[in-house]
C-alpha positions as CSV (number, residue, x, y, z in Angstrom):
1,X,-5.5,5.2,-16.1
2,X,-7.8,4.7,-13.1
3,X,-5.0,3.4,-10.9
4,X,-3.0,6.7,-11.0
5,X,-6.2,8.7,-10.4
6,X,-7.0,6.5,-7.4
7,X,-3.6,6.5,-5.9
8,X,-3.2,10.3,-6.4
9,X,-6.0,10.8,-3.9
10,X,-4.9,8.5,-1.2
11,X,-3.1,11.3,0.7
12,X,-2.8,15.1,0.5
13,X,0.6,14.6,-1.3
14,X,1.3,11.7,-3.6
15,X,4.6,11.3,-5.4
16,X,5.3,8.8,-8.2
17,X,9.0,8.0,-8.4
18,X,11.6,5.5,-9.6
19,X,14.1,4.0,-7.1
20,X,17.1,5.0,-9.2
21,X,16.0,8.6,-10.0
22,X,18.1,11.3,-8.2
23,X,15.5,14.0,-8.9
24,X,12.8,11.9,-7.4
25,X,15.0,11.6,-4.2
26,X,15.4,15.4,-4.2
27,X,11.6,16.0,-4.5
28,X,10.8,13.4,-1.9
29,X,13.5,15.0,0.5
30,X,12.0,18.4,0.0
31,X,8.5,17.4,1.0
32,X,9.9,15.4,4.0
33,X,11.9,18.5,5.1
34,X,8.7,20.6,4.9
35,X,7.1,18.1,7.3
36,X,4.8,16.4,4.6
37,X,4.1,12.7,5.0
38,X,3.6,12.0,1.3
39,X,2.7,8.7,-0.2
40,X,5.5,7.7,-2.5
41,X,5.0,5.1,-5.2
42,X,8.1,3.7,-6.9
43,X,6.9,2.7,-10.3
44,X,9.9,0.4,-11.0
45,X,9.1,-1.6,-7.9
46,X,5.6,-2.3,-9.0
47,X,5.8,-5.3,-11.5
48,X,2.1,-5.6,-11.9
49,X,1.1,-1.9,-12.6
50,X,4.3,0.1,-12.8
51,X,4.6,0.2,-16.6
52,X,1.0,1.1,-17.1
53,X,1.2,3.9,-14.5
54,X,4.4,5.1,-16.2
55,X,2.8,5.4,-19.5
56,X,-0.3,7.2,-18.0
57,X,1.9,9.7,-16.2
58,X,4.0,10.3,-19.4
59,X,0.8,11.1,-21.2
60,X,-0.4,13.5,-18.5
61,X,3.0,15.2,-18.1
62,X,3.8,15.1,-21.8
63,X,7.3,13.9,-21.1
64,X,9.3,10.8,-20.5
65,X,10.5,9.7,-18.1
66,X,7.5,10.9,-16.1
67,X,9.0,10.8,-12.7
68,X,8.9,12.4,-10.3
69,X,5.3,13.2,-10.7
70,X,3.7,15.2,-7.8
71,X,0.1,15.4,-7.0
72,X,-1.3,17.8,-4.3
73,X,-4.9,17.4,-3.2
74,X,-5.4,14.9,-6.1
75,X,-4.3,17.4,-8.8
76,X,-1.2,16.9,-10.8
77,X,1.3,19.7,-10.0
78,X,4.2,18.4,-12.1
79,X,7.6,17.3,-11.9
80,X,10.8,18.7,-10.3
81,X,11.0,22.0,-12.3
82,X,7.4,22.9,-11.4
83,X,7.7,21.8,-7.7
84,X,11.0,23.7,-7.2
85,X,9.6,26.8,-9.1
86,X,6.6,26.9,-6.8
87,X,8.8,26.4,-3.7
88,X,11.2,29.2,-4.7
89,X,8.3,31.5,-5.4
90,X,6.9,30.9,-2.0
91,X,3.7,29.2,-3.4
92,X,4.4,25.5,-2.4
93,X,3.9,25.9,1.4
94,X,0.5,27.6,1.0
95,X,-0.6,24.9,-1.5
96,X,0.4,22.2,1.1
97,X,-1.5,24.0,3.8
98,X,-4.6,24.4,1.8
99,X,-4.4,20.6,1.1
100,X,-4.1,19.7,4.7
101,X,-0.6,18.3,4.1
102,X,1.0,20.6,6.7
103,X,-0.4,22.8,9.4
104,X,2.2,25.4,10.3
């Protein structure tokens, strides 16, 4: 869907979440702790486009529910498992630096 593609490019890091999702909160907190000012879109709080974006993300990720869905530099990185794996392997911060999301 064009809306997800457009929103995924609005900042260096974009996270699609649901307001009642504990893993979404964890991922958003991780990026915040790393000093990233991510754009966060809560799909359940968007009555006009939320369902369509949820379906699009489910298709892209191949899973449901599709949140959290993290985009870095406009590219889909994945969900919690992928983000945490990258972080633990020391690969997340370099990705964020390359995307201009953090400078240090």
